[in-house]
BATORLO-224083 format. One record per residue (C-alpha): chain; y, z, x. Coordinates in nm, 2 decimals, decimal comma, always signed. Each point is the difference from the previous one (the first is absolute). Layout:
   ch        y        z        x
    A        Y        Z        X
...
***
This chain:
   ch        y        z        x
    A    +0,75    +2,64    +1,61
    A    -0,28    -0,24    -0,08
    A    -0,01    -0,13    -0,36
    A    -0,34    -0,09    -0,15
    A    -0,02    -0,34    -0,16
    A    -0,13    +0,04    -0,36
    A    -0,22    -0,29    -0,11
    A    -0,17    -0,12    -0,31
    A    -0,31    -0,22    -0,01
    A    -0,05    -0,27    -0,26
    A    -0,35    -0,13    -0,07
    A    +0,02    -0,37    -0,09
    A    -0,27    -0,25    -0,11
    A    +0,05    -0,37    +0,04
    A    -0,14    -0,28    -0,23
    A    -0,08    -0,21    +0,31
    A    -0,17    +0,07    +0,33
    A    +0,24    +0,07    +0,29
    A    -0,06    +0,03    +0,37
    A    +0,14    +0,30    +0,18
    A    +0,22    -0,17    +0,26
    A    +0,17    -0,30    -0,17
    A    -0,02    +0,13    -0,36
    A    +0,16    +0,33    +0,08
    A    +0,30    -0,17    +0,15
    A    +0,04    -0,23    -0,29
    A    -0,01    +0,29    -0,25
    A    +0,27    +0,19    +0,19
    A    +0,21    -0,32    +0,03
    A    -0,03    -0,05    -0,38
    A    +0,10    +0,36    -0,06
    A    +0,31    -0,05    +0,23
    A    +0,11    -0,31    -0,19
    A    -0,01    +0,19    -0,34
    A    +0,14    +0,33    +0,13
    A    +0,27    -0,13    +0,23
    A    +0,05    +0,10    +0,36
    A    +0,18    +0,32    -0,06
    A    -0,24    +0,16    -0,24
    A    -0,30    -0,14    +0,20
    A    +0,12    +0,17    +0,32
    A    +0,07    +0,33    -0,18
    A    -0,34    -0,01    -0,17
    A    -0,18    -0,10    +0,32
    A    -0,33    -0,13    -0,16
    A    -0,30    -0,05    +0,22
    A    -0,37    -0,09    -0,06
    A    -0,16    +0,34    +0,07
    A    -0,37    -0,09    -0,06
    A    -0,21    -0,28    -0,14
    A    -0,32    +0,10    -0,18
    A    -0,13    -0,34    -0,10
    A    +0,12    -0,36    -0,02
    A    +0,18    +0,10    -0,33
    A    +0,09    +0,37    +0,04
    A    +0,26    +0,14    +0,23
    A    +0,25    +0,28    +0,03
    A    +0,37    -0,04    +0,07
    A    +0,20    +0,29    +0,15
    A    +0,36    +0,04    -0,10
    A    +0,27    +0,26    +0,04
    A    +0,01    +0,26    -0,28
    A    +0,24    -0,10    -0,28
    A    -0,06    -0,37    +0,04
    A    -0,34    -0,03    -0,15
    A    +0,14    -0,12    -0,34
    A    +0,20    -0,28    +0,17
    A    -0,32    -0,10    +0,20
    A    -0,21    -0,02    -0,32
    A    +0,27    -0,20    -0,17
    A    +0,03    -0,24    +0,29
    A    -0,38    -0,05    +0,02
    A    +0,00    -0,11    -0,36
    A    +0,23    -0,29    +0,08
    A    -0,20    -0,12    +0,30
    A    -0,20    -0,29    -0,15
    A    -0,09    -0,23    +0,29
    A    -0,18    +0,07    +0,32
    A    -0,10    -0,27    +0,24
    A    +0,07    -0,27    -0,27
    A    -0,24    +0,16    -0,25
    A    +0,10    +0,19    -0,32
    A    -0,07    +0,36    +0,05
    A    +0,05    +0,32    -0,20
    A    +0,04    +0,35    +0,13
    A    -0,11    +0,30    -0,21
    A    +0,11    +0,35    +0,09
    A    -0,28    +0,24    -0,08
    A    +0,12    +0,34    +0,13
    A    +0,28    +0,17    +0,20
    A    -0,06    +0,31    +0,21
    A    +0,15    +0,20    +0,29
    A    -0,34    +0,02    +0,18
    A    -0,17    -0,31    +0,13
    A    -0,34    +0,17    -0,01
    A    +0,01    +0,04    -0,37
    A    +0,07    -0,36    -0,05
    A    -0,29    -0,10    +0,23
    A    -0,24    +0,21    -0,20
    A    +0,13    -0,15    -0,32
    A    -0,02    -0,36    +0,13
    A    -0,36    +0,06    +0,11
    A    -0,09    +0,14    -0,34
    A    +0,13    -0,32    -0,17
    A    -0,21    -0,21    +0,23
***
């Protein structure tokens, strides 16, 4: 029997510009420090899409989106700069978040 992995997608805006390669890794490392290794591995967050230099979507296992949002609020530094992350919307479909992010600009 094959089990389907149920995911949630979280649309996040950043107060500072990030690059897709290095910035994404730094964000996930910061989340891991706050969440701890066990919860991080169970939540399995990944950068699903980046819409601009400040807007991106994080994919996470369903049931762990609240822990991810809480962990993002504690990540304050990225690359030596003070940075703030703002969660805008959470959805089960990445297409809806893409349309929402494009409507915000």
